[in-house]
N, C-alpha and C positions, 0 to 999 in steps of 0.2 A: 885503709884509711888514707885519704890524700889531703894534702895541704893546699891552700890557695897560694898562688904566686905572690900576690900583693898582701901586705900586712899593714893594718892600721894601728899605729901605736898611740896609746893614751898616756900622757904623762902628768897632766894637771889633775889635781884632786886631793890635795892634803886638806881635809875638811877642818883640821885643827890649826891651820896656818894663822888665823886671825886672833888666836889666844895669846895671852901674855906667857912669858916663860914659866911663871909659877902655875898658871892654869894648865899649861901643857904638861908640866911635870906631874900635876895631880892626876891628869887623865892617863899619862903613861904608866902610873902605878896600877891602874885598873886593867891594863892590857897584858896578856900573857904571850910572850914571843917565843918562837921556836925556829930552828933552821930545818928546811925541807930540801930534799934532793930534786934535781931535774926529773920530771916524769911523775911527781907526786900529784895525785888528783885530790883537790880540795873539796869539790862537790860535783855531783852528777845529777842529771834530770830525775825528778820525782823524789829526791831526798828532802826531808824537812830541814829548813834552815833556821837555826837558832842563834847564829852568830854572824858578826860582821868581820871580814878579813881585812887587815891593814898590811899592805905590801910596803916593807921598809927597804928591801934590796932584792934584786933579781928581776925576772920577767915572768908574767903569768898570761897564758892564753885562755880566752873565753871563747868557746865554740859549741856548735851543735853538730850532731851526726844525722845523716839521712838514713832511712831504713836500709839502704844499700851499703852503709858504712862510710860514705863520703863525708869529710869534715868541712864545715863552713866556719871559718874563723870570723868571729864578730868583732873582736878587738884583742890587741896585745897591750897589757898593762905594764907600765914601768913605775918605779917609785917616785915619790911617795903618793900612794893612792889607796882606795878601798875597793873591795868587791864583795859580792854576795848581798848587796844592800836590798835587792828587791824582795827577798824573803822576810825582811824586817819591816816592810811598809805595807803589809796586807797580804801579799802573795806568800804563802807559807812553804811552797815547794819550789825548789830550783828547777829551771827549765833549760839550763845549759851545763856544760862541763867547764870547770876551771882547773887548769893544769900548769904546773911549774915548768917553764921552758929552760930555766937555769936553776942553780941552787938559789933558794929564796929565804929571806927572813920575813916571817909572817906573824903578825899579832892577831889575837882573837879578842873580840868584845862581844859578850853575850847580849841578847835582845833586851833584857831588863836594864842592864848597865848602860847600853846605848840610849835607851829612852830617858834614863835619869840624866845622862850627859846632855841630850838634846833639850830637855826641860830646863836645865840649869844654865846652859850656854846657848842662847838663841842664835848667836852668830854661827855656831856649829850647825844648827838646824838649817839656817839659810844657805850655808856652804854645801850641806848635804843635798838640799833641793837644787841648787845650781849645778852640782855635779850630775845629778840624775837628769836634769834638763839637757846638759851638754851631751850626755850619752844617748838620750832619746833622739836628739838632733842628728848625731853621728849615725845612728841606726837608720833613721829616716833617709839620710843622704845615701847611705850604702844601699838601701832598698831601691831608691830612685835610680842609682847607677846600674844596678842589676836589671831593673825593669826597662830602662830607657836607653842605655848605652850598649854598644857591641863590645866584644872582648878587647879589641884594639883601643877603643876610647876609654874603657875602664883602666887598662894598663897605663895609658898615657896620663890619666888624671892622678895616678899614684906617684908619678915621677916628681 
């Protein structure tokens, strides 16, 4: 397995940022947090996704593997953000790997709990959609870079 030389970090994405302190505390009680070591795989392709992951500390790499075993890093996540969201909005199977790059504190929110949160707090639903849109835009830009730029241009655009 090989890593890409350039890594795109994603730091924005606390979908609960617009809630009051009391509302955040209410949601925090619904989240089960644990500490995970570097190297922990949170999900793999073709696994059914039943929960949303909340990254509170550490770094998580989202990547795909080629049939030859080469890794394509799609993004590196930094706190506070979420991941695993695509399986909760219609796509039931993961299509990527999510791996802890460092020791991480990760919270889990089940599918049904997340839906209740989104129904009760429309501002969280809007933040959720905004984050998904940002990630889609980042992936589209990455795809365009791969398709239209040579290696030197791709490396220069990461500086």
